[in-house]
N, CA, C and O atoms as a GROMACS GRO file, in nm:
protein
  312
    1MET      N    1   0.078  -0.099   0.003
    1MET     CA    2   0.012  -0.006   0.014
    1MET      C    3   0.062   0.106  -0.002
    1MET      O    4   0.139   0.116   0.093
    2LEU      N    5   0.070   0.244  -0.092
    2LEU     CA    6   0.136   0.321  -0.110
    2LEU      C    7   0.083   0.430   0.008
    2LEU      O    8  -0.034   0.448   0.039
    3THR      N    9   0.210   0.503   0.073
    3THR     CA   10   0.177   0.600   0.153
    3THR      C   11   0.150   0.739   0.116
    3THR      O   12   0.169   0.761  -0.004
    4THR      N   13   0.124   0.809   0.164
    4THR     CA   14   0.073   0.943   0.131
    4THR      C   15   0.182   1.041   0.096
    4THR      O   16   0.157   1.135   0.021
    5ALA      N   17   0.306   1.022   0.148
    5ALA     CA   18   0.421   1.092   0.102
    5ALA      C   19   0.493   1.031  -0.020
    5ALA      O   20   0.571   1.092  -0.093
    6LEU      N   21   0.456   0.899  -0.031
    6LEU     CA   22   0.516   0.869  -0.152
    6LEU      C   23   0.409   0.895  -0.278
    6LEU      O   24   0.455   0.903  -0.392
    7VAL      N   25   0.308   0.903  -0.261
    7VAL     CA   26   0.195   0.977  -0.354
    7VAL      C   27   0.218   1.110  -0.384
    7VAL      O   28   0.214   1.135  -0.504
    8LEU      N   29   0.243   1.217  -0.296
    8LEU     CA   30   0.262   1.325  -0.296
    8LEU      C   31   0.421   1.344  -0.380
    8LEU      O   32   0.441   1.427  -0.469
    9ASP      N   33   0.516   1.253  -0.332
    9ASP     CA   34   0.668   1.274  -0.419
    9ASP      C   35   0.629   1.251  -0.560
    9ASP      O   36   0.671   1.334  -0.641
   10ALA      N   37   0.549   1.141  -0.609
   10ALA     CA   38   0.530   1.129  -0.721
   10ALA      C   39   0.421   1.228  -0.807
   10ALA      O   40   0.394   1.223  -0.927
   11ALA      N   41   0.365   1.320  -0.701
   11ALA     CA   42   0.294   1.422  -0.796
   11ALA      C   43   0.344   1.551  -0.818
   11ALA      O   44   0.279   1.653  -0.840
   12ILE      N   45   0.478   1.538  -0.809
   12ILE     CA   46   0.542   1.666  -0.783
   12ILE      C   47   0.605   1.678  -0.940
   12ILE      O   48   0.595   1.792  -0.986
   13PRO      N   49   0.647   1.612  -1.000
   13PRO     CA   50   0.687   1.595  -1.143
   13PRO      C   51   0.591   1.589  -1.269
   13PRO      O   52   0.616   1.630  -1.382
   14LEU      N   53   0.467   1.521  -1.219
   14LEU     CA   54   0.361   1.580  -1.273
   14LEU      C   55   0.306   1.727  -1.282
   14LEU      O   56   0.267   1.774  -1.389
   15ARG      N   57   0.306   1.777  -1.195
   15ARG     CA   58   0.260   1.898  -1.156
   15ARG      C   59   0.323   2.029  -1.207
   15ARG      O   60   0.269   2.140  -1.206
   16ARG      N   61   0.481   1.990  -1.262
   16ARG     CA   62   0.538   2.081  -1.298
   16ARG      C   63   0.542   2.035  -1.431
   16ARG      O   64   0.578   2.127  -1.504
   17LEU      N   65   0.516   1.916  -1.501
   17LEU     CA   66   0.469   1.924  -1.640
   17LEU      C   67   0.342   1.972  -1.676
   17LEU      O   68   0.321   1.987  -1.796
   18ILE      N   69   0.262   1.996  -1.603
   18ILE     CA   70   0.123   2.047  -1.623
   18ILE      C   71   0.166   2.200  -1.604
   18ILE      O   72   0.153   2.265  -1.708
   19ILE      N   73   0.192   2.238  -1.545
   19ILE     CA   74   0.237   2.408  -1.531
   19ILE      C   75   0.301   2.426  -1.647
   19ILE      O   76   0.253   2.506  -1.728
   20ALA      N   77   0.417   2.358  -1.675
   20ALA     CA   78   0.492   2.397  -1.821
   20ALA      C   79   0.433   2.374  -1.934
   20ALA      O   80   0.491   2.420  -2.032
   21ALA      N   81   0.292   2.293  -1.961
   21ALA     CA   82   0.246   2.292  -2.058
   21ALA      C   83   0.134   2.418  -2.060
   21ALA      O   84   0.112   2.496  -2.153
   22ALA      N   85   0.073   2.414  -1.932
   22ALA     CA   86  -0.025   2.579  -1.904
   22ALA      C   87   0.068   2.672  -1.964
   22ALA      O   88   0.025   2.734  -2.061
   23VAL      N   89   0.192   2.694  -1.925
   23VAL     CA   90   0.241   2.812  -1.955
   23VAL      C   91   0.316   2.824  -2.110
   23VAL      O   92   0.318   2.926  -2.179
   24ALA      N   93   0.356   2.734  -2.133
   24ALA     CA   94   0.364   2.714  -2.309
   24ALA      C   95   0.213   2.749  -2.386
   24ALA      O   96   0.215   2.834  -2.475
   25GLU      N   97   0.111   2.698  -2.358
   25GLU     CA   98  -0.014   2.717  -2.422
   25GLU      C   99  -0.062   2.865  -2.397
   25GLU      O  100  -0.095   2.930  -2.497
   26THR      N  101  -0.069   2.916  -2.294
   26THR     CA  102  -0.063   3.069  -2.265
   26THR      C  103   0.004   3.111  -2.374
   26THR      O  104  -0.057   3.131  -2.479
   27GLY      N  105   0.126   3.129  -2.363
   27GLY     CA  106   0.222   3.185  -2.447
   27GLY      C  107   0.196   3.178  -2.591
   27GLY      O  108   0.225   3.270  -2.667
   28LEU      N  109   0.132   3.056  -2.631
   28LEU     CA  110   0.090   3.037  -2.757
   28LEU      C  111  -0.020   3.118  -2.814
   28LEU      O  112  -0.033   3.170  -2.925
   29LYS      N  113  -0.098   3.116  -2.710
   29LYS     CA  114  -0.260   3.186  -2.723
   29LYS      C  115  -0.240   3.353  -2.749
   29LYS      O  116  -0.309   3.425  -2.820
   30ALA      N  117  -0.120   3.390  -2.666
   30ALA     CA  118  -0.092   3.540  -2.684
   30ALA      C  119  -0.026   3.575  -2.809
   30ALA      O  120  -0.039   3.677  -2.877
   31ALA      N  121   0.057   3.462  -2.829
   31ALA     CA  122   0.090   3.526  -2.975
   31ALA      C  123   0.017   3.502  -3.060
   31ALA      O  124   0.026   3.575  -3.158
   32VAL      N  125  -0.060   3.419  -3.063
   32VAL     CA  126  -0.181   3.454  -3.169
   32VAL      C  127  -0.242   3.536  -3.168
   32VAL      O  128  -0.272   3.589  -3.275
   33LEU      N  129  -0.291   3.590  -3.044
   33LEU     CA  130  -0.417   3.710  -3.047
   33LEU      C  131  -0.320   3.837  -3.094
   33LEU      O  132  -0.368   3.923  -3.169
   34ILE      N  133  -0.183   3.845  -3.050
   34ILE     CA  134  -0.108   3.993  -3.089
   34ILE      C  135  -0.070   3.962  -3.235
   34ILE      O  136  -0.066   4.060  -3.309
   35ASP      N  137  -0.038   3.828  -3.297
   35ASP     CA  138  -0.053   3.853  -3.453
   35ASP      C  139  -0.186   3.883  -3.508
   35ASP      O  140  -0.195   3.963  -3.601
   36LEU      N  141  -0.288   3.830  -3.459
   36LEU     CA  142  -0.390   3.853  -3.529
   36LEU      C  143  -0.414   3.992  -3.532
   36LEU      O  144  -0.437   4.045  -3.640
   37LYS      N  145  -0.410   4.068  -3.412
   37LYS     CA  146  -0.436   4.207  -3.385
   37LYS      C  147  -0.336   4.276  -3.475
   37LYS      O  148  -0.380   4.386  -3.508
   38ARG      N  149  -0.214   4.249  -3.527
   38ARG     CA  150  -0.135   4.332  -3.593
   38ARG      C  151  -0.102   4.289  -3.771
   38ARG      O  152  -0.032   4.344  -3.855
   39ARG      N  153  -0.189   4.166  -3.777
   39ARG     CA  154  -0.175   4.149  -3.891
   39ARG      C  155  -0.290   4.191  -3.981
   39ARG      O  156  -0.402   4.194  -3.930
   40PRO      N  157  -0.271   4.235  -4.147
   40PRO     CA  158  -0.430   4.265  -4.219
   40PRO      C  159  -0.479   4.165  -4.209
   40PRO      O  160  -0.420   4.060  -4.186
   41ALA      N  161  -0.616   4.183  -4.228
   41ALA     CA  162  -0.728   4.100  -4.249
   41ALA      C  163  -0.727   4.013  -4.366
   41ALA      O  164  -0.765   3.896  -4.362
   42SER      N  165  -0.678   4.078  -4.483
   42SER     CA  166  -0.641   4.020  -4.595
   42SER      C  167  -0.543   3.883  -4.579
   42SER      O  168  -0.560   3.788  -4.655
   43GLU      N  169  -0.452   3.882  -4.488
   43GLU     CA  170  -0.380   3.801  -4.452
   43GLU      C  171  -0.400   3.684  -4.355
   43GLU      O  172  -0.318   3.601  -4.316
   44VAL      N  173  -0.523   3.698  -4.326
   44VAL     CA  174  -0.611   3.566  -4.243
   44VAL      C  175  -0.660   3.494  -4.302
   44VAL      O  176  -0.728   3.531  -4.397
   45ARG      N  177  -0.649   3.388  -4.278
   45ARG     CA  178  -0.751   3.277  -4.344
   45ARG      C  179  -0.868   3.257  -4.240
   45ARG      O  180  -0.854   3.198  -4.133
   46GLY      N  181  -0.987   3.316  -4.286
   46GLY     CA  182  -1.101   3.296  -4.182
   46GLY      C  183  -1.099   3.425  -4.123
   46GLY      O  184  -1.016   3.514  -4.142
   47SER      N  185  -1.220   3.429  -4.031
   47SER     CA  186  -1.231   3.568  -3.972
   47SER      C  187  -1.149   3.578  -3.856
   47SER      O  188  -1.111   3.478  -3.794
   48ARG      N  189  -1.126   3.672  -3.830
   48ARG     CA  190  -1.045   3.712  -3.675
   48ARG      C  191  -1.122   3.670  -3.583
   48ARG      O  192  -1.066   3.606  -3.494
   49ARG      N  193  -1.253   3.687  -3.572
   49ARG     CA  194  -1.336   3.632  -3.462
   49ARG      C  195  -1.313   3.526  -3.444
   49ARG      O  196  -1.262   3.488  -3.338
   50MET      N  197  -1.347   3.440  -3.551
   50MET     CA  198  -1.366   3.278  -3.560
   50MET      C  199  -1.205   3.245  -3.465
   50MET      O  200  -1.214   3.173  -3.366
   51TRP      N  201  -1.058   3.307  -3.508
   51TRP     CA  202  -0.976   3.275  -3.476
   51TRP      C  203  -0.961   3.310  -3.309
   51TRP      O  204  -0.903   3.238  -3.227
   52THR      N  205  -1.017   3.417  -3.288
   52THR     CA  206  -1.010   3.460  -3.134
   52THR      C  207  -1.076   3.397  -3.056
   52THR      O  208  -1.026   3.369  -2.948
   53ALA      N  209  -1.256   3.342  -3.100
   53ALA     CA  210  -1.288   3.280  -3.020
   53ALA      C  211  -1.243   3.122  -3.022
   53ALA      O  212  -1.289   3.043  -2.939
   54ALA      N  213  -1.176   3.095  -3.094
   54ALA     CA  214  -1.122   2.961  -3.079
   54ALA      C  215  -0.975   2.947  -2.976
   54ALA      O  216  -0.919   2.852  -2.921
   55MET      N  217  -0.956   3.061  -2.984
   55MET     CA  218  -0.822   3.077  -2.864
   55MET      C  219  -0.922   3.067  -2.710
   55MET      O  220  -0.853   3.068  -2.608
   56LEU      N  221  -1.012   3.062  -2.697
   56LEU     CA  222  -1.086   3.058  -2.578
   56LEU      C  223  -1.098   2.910  -2.547
   56LEU      O  224  -1.138   2.879  -2.434
   57VAL      N  225  -1.067   2.810  -2.639
   57VAL     CA  226  -1.070   2.664  -2.600
   57VAL      C  227  -0.967   2.616  -2.572
   57VAL      O  228  -0.858   2.637  -2.627
   58ASN      N  229  -0.999   2.525  -2.454
   58ASN     CA  230  -0.852   2.504  -2.384
   58ASN      C  231  -0.812   2.387  -2.506
   58ASN      O  232  -0.908   2.317  -2.540
   59SER      N  233  -0.698   2.364  -2.566
   59SER     CA  234  -0.675   2.291  -2.699
   59SER      C  235  -0.544   2.219  -2.660
   59SER      O  236  -0.491   2.151  -2.748
   60ALA      N  237  -0.477   2.227  -2.522
   60ALA     CA  238  -0.353   2.185  -2.537
   60ALA      C  239  -0.265   2.210  -2.665
   60ALA      O  240  -0.178   2.130  -2.701
   61GLY      N  241  -0.295   2.330  -2.731
   61GLY     CA  242  -0.162   2.404  -2.795
   61GLY      C  243  -0.172   2.357  -2.955
   61GLY      O  244  -0.077   2.359  -3.033
   62VAL      N  245  -0.328   2.308  -2.991
   62VAL     CA  246  -0.328   2.262  -3.120
   62VAL      C  247  -0.387   2.346  -3.170
   62VAL      O  248  -0.352   2.353  -3.287
   63ILE      N  249  -0.488   2.444  -3.135
   63ILE     CA  250  -0.568   2.553  -3.208
   63ILE      C  251  -0.464   2.672  -3.235
   63ILE      O  252  -0.483   2.725  -3.344
   64PRO      N  253  -0.374   2.718  -3.170
   64PRO     CA  254  -0.254   2.827  -3.170
   64PRO      C  255  -0.147   2.773  -3.285
   64PRO      O  256  -0.083   2.839  -3.366
   65LEU      N  257  -0.149   2.625  -3.263
   65LEU     CA  258  -0.008   2.585  -3.360
   65LEU      C  259  -0.090   2.571  -3.508
   65LEU      O  260  -0.017   2.586  -3.606
   66SER      N  261  -0.234   2.545  -3.538
   66SER     CA  262  -0.283   2.533  -3.648
   66SER      C  263  -0.328   2.653  -3.702
   66SER      O  264  -0.380   2.652  -3.814
   67TYR      N  265  -0.312   2.786  -3.619
   67TYR     CA  266  -0.339   2.914  -3.683
   67TYR      C  267  -0.187   2.955  -3.736
   67TYR      O  268  -0.172   3.022  -3.838
   68PHE      N  269  -0.091   2.912  -3.667
   68PHE     CA  270   0.041   2.936  -3.735
   68PHE      C  271   0.091   2.895  -3.869
   68PHE      O  272   0.158   2.954  -3.953
   69ALA      N  273   0.023   2.742  -3.860
   69ALA     CA  274   0.033   2.679  -3.959
   69ALA      C  275  -0.027   2.682  -4.098
   69ALA      O  276   0.024   2.643  -4.203
   70PHE      N  277  -0.182   2.753  -4.067
   70PHE     CA  278  -0.263   2.730  -4.158
   70PHE      C  279  -0.337   2.861  -4.185
   70PHE      O  280  -0.354   2.911  -4.297
   71GLY      N  281  -0.385   2.918  -4.048
   71GLY     CA  282  -0.445   3.070  -4.037
   71GLY      C  283  -0.365   3.166  -4.087
   71GLY      O  284  -0.406   3.273  -4.043
   72ARG      N  285  -0.265   3.183  -4.162
   72ARG     CA  286  -0.176   3.295  -4.217
   72ARG      C  287  -0.176   3.284  -4.349
   72ARG      O  288  -0.191   3.170  -4.392
   73ARG      N  289  -0.162   3.384  -4.438
   73ARG     CA  290  -0.122   3.406  -4.558
   73ARG      C  291  -0.025   3.464  -4.558
   73ARG      O  292   0.005   3.549  -4.474
   74ARG      N  293   0.050   3.427  -4.662
   74ARG     CA  294   0.184   3.480  -4.687
   74ARG      C  295   0.166   3.639  -4.776
   74ARG      O  296   0.106   3.645  -4.883
   75PRO      N  297   0.223   3.745  -4.715
   75PRO     CA  298   0.218   3.874  -4.761
   75PRO      C  299   0.276   3.872  -4.956
   75PRO      O  300   0.365   3.807  -5.010
   76PRO      N  301   0.202   3.948  -4.999
   76PRO     CA  302   0.214   3.928  -5.147
   76PRO      C  303   0.392   3.956  -5.143
   76PRO      O  304   0.446   4.026  -5.057
   77ALA      N  305   0.458   3.891  -5.244
   77ALA     CA  306   0.574   3.947  -5.266
   77ALA      C  307   0.609   4.075  -5.353
   77ALA      O  308   0.553   4.092  -5.461
   78THR      N  309   0.709   4.173  -5.302
   78THR     CA  310   0.692   4.286  -5.353
   78THR      C  311   0.815   4.327  -5.444
   78THR      O  312   0.816   4.436  -5.502
   0.00000   0.00000   0.00000
């Protein structure tokens, strides 16, 4: 039978991993929102409102990464 001390000791690395993941997701979401604010609407695939609303979903980083991969259009070459 596990003692309470062993269970609490095992929970510390997991807690650190969860905190690190939450910080990373928050940073990604902040980067997306800043990019959406600064980028012209013509360079965003889909509406800004849709992407902003999607940032409210707890997505484990999938939605912010999908925005950076698929949601932005490249500016026209000059």
